[in-house]
N, C-alpha and C positions, 0 to 999 in steps of 0.2 A: 504494500500500500504506500502511496506517495502522499505525504503530508506537506502542504505548502504553508509558509508563513509570509503573509503579505505586509511588507514594511512600508510605512508612509514617511519615513525619515528623509531629510534632504538628500539631494544627489551626492553631496560630498560628506554626508554623515556616516559614522561608523555603525556597525551592527550593534543594536542595543542589547543590554544584558538579557532582557526577556526573550528577545528573538533567538539569541544564541542558546539559551536554556531550552527553548521549545524544540530547536533542531536536535540538541543533544538528547532530550527526552524521547523524541520520536525514534531516533536511532537506537537508543537503549531498549526500546520496546520492540525493536525488530522491523521498523518501518523506514522508508526513505524520507528524510526531512531536508527541506531547503528553503532559504529565504529568497523571496522575489520582491523586487522594488516596484512600487506603484508607479513611479515616474518613468519606468521603462515600458509601461503598458500603453497600448493604443486600442481604443474601442473601435471596432471595425464593423461596418454594416455594408452588405452588398446584395441585400434582398434574399439571402439564404439563411437568415437567422443571425442573432448577435454573436459575435466572437471577439476574441482579444488577440492582438499581436504583441509578442514580447520581444523587444529589441528587433522589431521588424519581421519576426517569424511567428508562425502559429504557436499559441501558448502551449507549453508542455502539458501532457495529460497528467492531471492530479486527481486524487480521490476526495480530498477535503482541503479546505483553506481556512487558516486561522488568521484573520485580519487584525493588524495592530494599527488602528486608525488614530494617529496622533495629531491630525490636523485640527485647527481651531477655527479657521475661516473658510467660508463657502463649503461647508462640510458636505452638503448635498451634491455639489459638483465633484469635489475632490474624492469623495467616497463612491462615486458612480461605478468604479471598477468592481466594487463589492456587489452592487446590483447586477452588473453584467455577468459576474460569475454565477449568481443565482439564476439568471435567465438562461445560462448555458447548462444548468442542471448540476452545478457543483455545490455541495453542501458547504456552508460557511458557519463558523463558530461566532455567532452574533450577526443577526441579519442586518441588512441595510437600513430597514425601517427602525429597528430597535436602536441602532447606533445613532441615527438622526435624533431620536427622542432624547436619548441620554446626553448628547452633546449640547443640548439646549437646556440651560438651567431653568428657564421659565417654563418650558414644556414639562420638565420633570416635576416642578412644583405643582403645576396644574394636575398632573396625573396623581401625584401623592395626595393632594387635597381632595380630588374626586373620590378616591377610595378611602378617605378618612384616616390616612396614616399621619402620625404626628410629625410636624415640620416646624422650624423656627418661624416666628411671626415675620412676615415679609410683605412689603408693599412695592409694587412695580409702578414706576413713574416714567413719563415721557417728556416732561418739561420741568425746569428748575422751579417754577412757581409752586409746584406740588411738593417740593422737597421738605420744607419745614413741617408741614402737616404729616408727611410720611414718617418723619423721624419721631414725632409724637406718638403716632399709632403703633410703633414697634417698641415703645417704652423709653424713648429719649436717648440722647448721646451718652456714651459712645455707641456707634452703629457700624455694621458691616455694609459696605457697598460693593456690589458685584456686577460685572458685565454678564449678559446672558450666556456668553461663551468664554471658556477658559479651562485650563488644566494645569496640574502640578502647582496649584496655588496662584497662578497668574490671573489677572483680572479680578482680584479680591483685595480690598483694602479696609482698614479700620480707621475711622475718623472720630475725633474727640469732641467736635463741636459743629454747629450748623455752618459756620464760616468755612471750616475745613471741608465740610461735605459739598458745599457749592463748588469749591476749587476742584475737588476730586471728580465730581460729575462732569465738570467742564473738561478735565483731563482725559476722561474716558472717550469723550467725543462721540458717544453713542446716544441715539434718541431714546433708548430704553435702558434703564438700570434697575437693579434690585436693591432695595433698602431693607436690610435684615437686622433683627435684634442681635445684640452682642450678649452672649451667655457668659457672664463673668465667672459663674461657679465652675465652668468647665476647665478653667485655668490652663488653657492652651493644650488640652488633651481631647482626643476623640478615639473611637474604636473603629478600626477598619475590619470589615467582615468580607471575606473572599468567597464568593458563591460560584460553583461550577455545576451545571446540569441540575439545578434545584437542590443542591446540597451544600452545606457550609464545609469548605475544605480547610480553612485556617482563619485565625483571627488574631489581631494584636491591638494593644493600646499604643497610640502614637502620642508623643509629647514633643511640643515645639521647642526649638532651641531657645536659649535665653535671649530676651528682647524681641521675640517673634511670636505672633499669635497663631500662625498657620502651622499645622503639624506635618505638612507634606515632607516626605523624605528628601525630595529634590531641594527643599529649602533648609535642610539640616535637621529635620525632625527624626526622632529615634523611636524604634518600636520595641515592645516587649510582649511576650506571649501572655495571653490571658485565657482564663476559663470563662467561656461565654455564657451569660445568663440566657435562659430560654426566651425571655422577652426580647432580647437583642437578636437572637437567632431567628425568631419568628418574624421580626420586623425586616431583617435583611432578606429573608426568603420571599416575603410578600412583595417587597420593593422590587427585587430583581424579576420576580414572576410577572408582575403587572406591567413592567417595562419590556417584557419579552426577551430578556437577556439570558443567554446560555452561560455567559461569563460576566460577572459583575463585581466591582469593589464597592461595597456599601459603607459609607461613612456615617457613623452614628454618634451624636453628641449627648452627653449626660447633663440633664438640667434638673432643677429642683422639683420639676413636675414630671420627671421621668425621661426616658430616651426619646430623641427626635432624630429624624433622618436629615442629614446635612446634604449629602450628594449621593448619586448613584452613577458610578463610572463604568463606561462600556469598554474602556481600554486601560484597565488598572495595572499599574506597575506592581511587581511582586519581588523585587530584589530585597528590599528591607524585610518584607514578610517572610521570605525563605530564611534569611539570616536570623530573624528573631525567633522563629518557630521550629526551624529544622524540617519543615514539611516540604515535600517535593510538589510544589504548586504546578510547575510545568508539566509534570507527568499526568496530573489530574486533568489538565486541559487537553492534552493529546489524547488521553483515553476517552474523554467525552467526544472529542472531534471524530475519532475513528468509529465511534459507535453511533454517529448520527445517521438517520435514514437518507437515502439518496432522494433528491428532489424529483 
């Protein structure tokens, strides 16, 4: 069986830790594993059904693809190669539609709210005139301001006052921003729950480095293994399920009123998670991929 890993990293970018681990896991399980670059793919239409050219030649025959969609802008266009693979009958680990939903923080909030899952108080605004009232509605400053799109902690800022909030919204240059309550009692910590195929594979508590409120590993956050409470496990499974994700990194924040879902990631990193827990996350992903039904 041929397991492909679809990388969306820049043309001059190196193979990411996760991509190399997935290749290694596939080979250890007795499969062929190889990384393919999205920028080398051409979507080709000639009236005979959708296909993909890779470096100008017909795409190699693969049995399943694990996309690592790391793009933040124009996701619907950039990730079109994932949809093309689906149209060609190739099973993909996280569908095109589920990726689009998870990449949009506003859409994620809408879905979580629709299914009555706990989330931080959030107000979405489209103009500065609504900013002052939005801050009041989420409990007052300090508040978190987010762009609808972002990853690894990018597009997320904490502001201590209304004046700072105005400057931050202007800095984003986006018509729509999310104003979210700042949960002081979390103290820069959250819980990352990694879900594969409707099962929790691993979990860790992440702690932000000194002077930082974001706990992302890319920003210096550190993880430690935790024994996951059933309430947290159920939340993570529900969140990933309603988003339609086969693989998800669900970030849960502990508040005085209980756990709330902070984000649901369709392209979760797992380097820090594997180091903190000793669990072979890559193996679990490959096993799920090869067990998927053919479209």
